[in-house]
C-alpha positions in Angstrom: -74.6 66.8 -44.1 -72.7 63.8 -45.6 -69.6 64.8 -43.6 -71.6 64.9 -40.4 -73.0 61.5 -41.1 -69.6 60.1 -41.9 -68.3 61.6 -38.7 -71.1 60.1 -36.7 -70.6 56.7 -38.3 -66.8 56.9 -37.8 -67.4 57.7 -34.1 -69.7 54.7 -33.8 -67.0 52.5 -35.4 -64.4 53.8 -33.1 -66.7 53.1 -30.2 -67.3 49.5 -31.4 -63.5 48.9 -31.5 -62.7 50.7 -28.3 -63.5 47.7 -26.1 -66.0 47.1 -23.4 -67.5 49.9 -21.3 -69.0 50.0 -17.9 -72.6 49.6 -17.1 -73.4 53.2 -16.2 -74.6 55.4 -19.0 -73.9 59.1 -19.7 -76.7 61.6 -19.6 -76.9 63.9 -22.7 -76.4 66.9 -20.4 -73.2 65.4 -19.1 -71.5 65.4 -22.5 -69.2 68.3 -23.3 -70.5 71.0 -25.6 -68.2 69.8 -28.3 -69.5 66.2 -27.9 -73.1 67.4 -28.0 -72.4 69.4 -31.2 -70.7 66.4 -32.9 -73.4 63.9 -31.7 -76.4 66.2 -32.3 -78.0 63.9 -34.9 -78.3 61.3 -32.1 -79.7 63.5 -29.4 -83.3 62.3 -29.7 -82.5 58.7 -29.2 -79.5 59.1 -26.8 -81.5 58.1 -23.8 -82.7 54.9 -25.6 -79.1 53.7 -26.1 -77.6 51.0 -23.9 -75.5 52.7 -21.2 -72.3 50.8 -22.4 -73.1 52.1 -25.9 -73.4 55.7 -24.7 -70.0 55.4 -23.0 -68.5 53.9 -26.2 -69.9 56.7 -28.4 -68.9 59.4 -26.0 -65.3 58.1 -25.9 -65.3 57.8 -29.7 -66.5 61.4 -29.9 -63.8 62.6 -27.6 -61.2 60.7 -29.6 -62.5 62.3 -32.8 -62.4 65.8 -31.2 -58.7 65.2 -30.1 -57.7 64.3 -33.7 -56.0 66.7 -36.0 -57.2 67.2 -39.6 -54.8 64.5 -41.0 -55.8 61.9 -38.4 -59.5 62.6 -39.1 -59.0 62.1 -42.8 -57.2 58.8 -42.2 -60.0 57.7 -39.9 -62.5 58.5 -42.5 -60.5 56.6 -45.1 -60.3 53.6 -42.8 -64.1 53.8 -42.2 -64.7 53.8 -45.9 -62.7 50.6 -46.2 -64.7 49.2 -43.3 -68.0 50.1 -45.0 -66.8 48.3 -48.1 -66.2 45.0 -46.3 -68.6 42.1 -46.3 -69.9 40.8 -43.0 -67.5 38.0 -43.2 -64.5 40.3 -43.7 -65.6 42.5 -40.8 -65.9 39.4 -38.6 -62.4 38.3 -39.6 -61.1 41.8 -38.9 -62.7 41.8 -35.4 -61.2 38.3 -34.7 -57.7 39.5 -35.8 -58.1 42.6 -33.6 -59.1 40.4 -30.6 -56.2 38.1 -31.2 -53.9 41.1 -31.4 -55.3 42.5 -28.1 -54.7 39.2 -26.5 -51.0 39.1 -27.3 -48.4 40.0 -24.7 -47.3 43.7 -24.9 -43.9 42.8 -26.3 -45.4 40.8 -29.2 -47.9 43.6 -29.9 -45.1 46.1 -30.0 -43.1 43.8 -32.4 -46.1 43.6 -34.7 -46.6 47.3 -34.7 -42.9 47.9 -35.4 -43.0 45.4 -38.2 -46.0 47.0 -39.8 -44.5 50.5 -39.4 -41.3 49.3 -41.2 -43.4 47.6 -43.9 -45.4 50.8 -44.5 -42.2 52.7 -45.0 -41.0 50.4 -47.7 -41.3 51.4 -51.4 -44.6 50.1 -52.9 -42.6 47.8 -55.2 -40.9 46.1 -52.3 -44.2 45.7 -50.4 -45.8 44.2 -53.5 -42.9 41.7 -53.9 -43.2 40.7 -50.2 -47.0 40.2 -50.5 -46.5 38.0 -53.6 -43.8 35.9 -51.8 -46.1 35.5 -48.8 -49.1 34.4 -51.1 -46.9 31.7 -52.6 -46.2 30.1 -49.2 -48.3 27.1 -48.0 -50.5 27.7 -44.9 -47.9 25.7 -42.9 -45.0 27.8 -44.2 -47.0 31.0 -43.4 -47.6 29.8 -39.8 -43.9 28.8 -39.4 -42.9 32.2 -40.7 -45.2 34.0 -38.3 -43.9 32.0 -35.4 -40.3 32.7 -36.3 -41.0 36.4 -36.6 -42.5 36.5 -33.2 -39.4 34.9 -31.6 -36.9 37.3 -33.3 -35.7 40.2 -31.2 -37.0 43.6 -32.5 -34.5 45.9 -34.2 -34.2 49.2 -32.3 
């Protein structure tokens, strides 16, 4: 039961982050059998949901169903982190996400590549870099970010 609740909440989170949806809703009967099974706890109030919300949740359910076991576990872990955030932290995360989405594709790709390379570093090296970044002034941090965005990406 707790796993189903987590799945439903994770789907709702995915739906919130998925972007805007169209104005036409989705009838419960138009959902796939797998989506209906996954979203069963919400069946009674499905028709009361805003049409855009129905579309978001349906897309989130489809994404969940397309995930493998490892991806689902990672999504649940990310959701647990999200649940542990304060309202202010969530607002800041949403703002950063919107800023990221507003970047040109090449800058988004550069950030993704940088993050991927960072995650592949040994934990000690990541800790060292975080500490060095914390010691910078806000102006130095901004200058660093701007320089990084101008640098060509390694291939």
